[in-house]
N, C-alpha and C positions, 0 to 999 in steps of 0.2 A: 503494500500499500504507500510505500515510502513515496516512490516517483509521483503518483496519481496526488497525494496530500501535498507535495511540492508545487505542482501543476495548481491545485485548488487554493493554495495559498498564495500562490503569484496573482490568481483571478479575484481573490478576496481582495487584495492589497490595492489592485486597480479599480474595483468598487467603491472600497473605501476612501482612496485618495480622490478618486477620478480623473488620475493620470491615465496616459495611454502609453503603448510601446510604439519604436519605429517599426515600420512596416514595409513591404515590398509587395505589389501584384493586388490581385482584388482580394475583397474582405467576405466573410460569412457573419451573418448573425444569426443568435438563436433567441427567439422572443418567448419567455415563459410566462404566461397570462394566469398569476395566480391568484388563488382565493384571498391570500392577505397582502401579496406584493408582486408586482409585475417586473422583471428582469429583462433585461436585454444583454446579451453575450457576443462578442465579437472575437472572430480568431480570425488567423490567415490562412492561406491552403494548406499549411502545415498542420492546421489546430493549436498554433500556439496562441495563447490568451492575447489580445491588443488593447482591449478597453471592456470597460462593462458598468452598468449603472441599473439602481435599483430603486424603485419609489413604491409607497403603499397604494393599495388599489383593491377594489372588490370587484375586478372583471369576470371571475369565473364562479359558478357555484354548482359543485357537483358535476363539472365537466361541461356545463352551460354558460354562455355569455349571458348576464344579466343586463348590463347596462352598454349596449352596443355604441353608442354616441360617445360615451366617457372613454370606454376602452381606446377608440380610435385616435380621441384627442390626446391620451396619455401617450400611446406608442408613438404618435407624431411627435409630441414634444421631446419624449426621449431619445428618438431616432434623431432628431436635430440638434440636440444638445451634444451627441457623440460624434456628428458630421461636422459640428464647428471646431470640435475637439482636434479631431482626425485629419481635418482639412480634406474630406474627400466624401462623395456621395454613396450612401450605403444602400446597395441596389437588391441584394437577394438575401433573403432570411428562410429561416424554418420555424415551425411552431410544433407544439406538442400537445397531447390531449391525453386524460386519463384512460387506460383501457376501458373497453366496451361502451363507451358512448355512442350515441347515434350518429348517423351519416349528417344528418343536418347541424348537428354540435360542430362536427369536423369543419362543413363547410362554412358556419359562421365565424370560427376561429381564423380560418383563412382570410375569409373577408376584412377581419379587423385590420390584417397586416397589410392586405391590399389597400385598404383604406388610409392608411398610415403612409402609403406611398412605397411599399416593396413588392418585389416579384417574389410570389411563395412559391419555393422549389421543393419543400417536403413537407410531411407532418408526420410524425412519428407518437407513439405512445412515450409517456412519460417515463415508466421504467428501463424501457430499452434505452431511451437516450442517455441516462443515467448510466447504464451498463457500458456503454461507449467510452466514458470517461474512466472509469474503474477497470475497463479493459478484462471484464470478466468474460470467460468461456465456458465454465460451467459453474451454475450455483443459482440462488433466487436474489432479483434486487427488489427490495419492497421502498416504495414511494411513497411515505408519509404525507399526504398535501394537504392543503386546510381542509377540503371536504370528504375525500377518500382516502382509503389506504389501497394503493395498487400494486399489482407485483408481474415480473416477467421471469419465468425460469428459462435457463440458459442450458444446452447442452452442447458441447464441441462447437461453440461459437454460435450457435442458432437459435433463436428464440423459437421454444417448443411450447409455450402456454402463457398466455396473459389473461388477468382478471383484475377487477377492483370491487369495493364494496365501499357504502357510504358511511364511514368514520374516520374522521380527520382531526385536524388543529382547531376548527370551529367547535367539533363537540368538546374538546378539552375546555374551550373557552366559555362555553356555556354552563359546563360544570362548575368553573371557577366561579362566573357570574351567579349562579345559583348557591353556592357554598358561602359567598361573601354577601349575598344580597346585593350586588353593585350592576349597574348598567354593562351591556356588553362589551362597550369601548374601553371601559376602566379594566375589564376582566383580562381583555386581550393585552394591556402595557402591564398589567399584573404578571400574567403569564410570562410574558416576555423580557421580565427584569431579572437578569442574572443573580443579582443579590437575594432574590426571592426564591429561588429555584428550590431548595431544601424545604420549603415551608409548603411551596406549590405542587410538589411532586406528588405527596401522598394524597392530594384532593384529587389529582386527575389520573393516580395509579390503575384506576378500575378502566377509565377509557384506553391506556396503553395497553393492559390484559385484552381488552377487547381486540385491539387492533393485532395482538400476537394470536389471538384465537382465530382471527380472519386469515393472517397469514397459514396458521395450521391448518386452516381447512382447505387452502389452496394448494398447500404442498402433498396432500394426500395423494399416494400413487406415484409420488416422485422421489428417486433418490436423487438427494444434492448433497455436497460436501459443505456449504455455506450459504449463509443468508448476508446480504448487504443491505442496510438501511440508509435512505437519504430522505432529504424534505426537511425543512425547517421545524416541523413537528418532533421530529427524532433527536432534537439537540440536547434534551435533559439528559444528565450524565447517568442515569438509572435505567435509561430506555432500554439499552443494548441487554441489562441483566434480567429485567422483565422478560423479554422476547427469548434469550437462551433457555431461563427457566420452563418457559413453555414449549418452546421447539425442542429442546435437548440437541441443540446444533450450534455452532460456534456462529456468532453475529458479528458482523464487523459494522462501523461507523467511520466514513472518513470525517477528515475535517471540514467545516465549514459546509456541512449536509445541505444545507438551503440553496447552494450554488452549486450541486452537482448537476441537477437535471438541465437547468439553464445553459450550462456550458456543452453538455452532452448535445441539446438541440442544436447548438451551432456547429458541431461536429458533423450533425446529419444534414446541415445544410449542402444542396447540391449546385455546385457552380456550373452554369450551362459550358459545353466545351470549349466556345471561343473565348471565355472568360478566364479561364484556369491561366 
């Protein structure tokens, strides 16, 4: 995991500082329209991270665009911000969806990118995008998003199964809101405050156990060596231990789990032949 963690740390630093790397040739963009955040990742043709940006959003709920106009506006704004820093137009982008969403939802996500001025060259499922960054050939990638827990099972480098179920970070937040009797927005801030993690995790542990049970159900009938968890909701330190106890398998979490999927989406952007 060391090489992957180094790449993710480099990308996280670009997102944090707003800086960009020098580059040559055409660039690829990955757009992750998340339940809590929208992230744009920019890589070169060799998949080296060049730039990135993240902004709070509520574009997606369970894989469905809930506010098309605001989503287009936000992606357009972030695209223009990156273009100004990079000094070049960003033409080609890929997007991702949770496994198992409807064809209509796939199209609507593509329309958001097109509305922001991108040529959409690929749409992949989120756990498969994450697997591209982690360079997994055998195992299961579990993407714990804001609204869903999705999985891709890989064997010999090929995805042999994908699925998802509606339990994610938003369910954690609702549990926190109910426990403390506070508004959802306040609960989201509380949940994501690192200093409060030891206090919050026991409150949301049952939700994490449900995610582990969902994963256990998905894995039935498959022999896999390990599970890899990504997504912002997997950031809690005790998250992997809950999964390991339930699954009786090694469970790994890369650094900056929130940024794995957006970077993998960019990896999956396909440059037209003439643009390579």
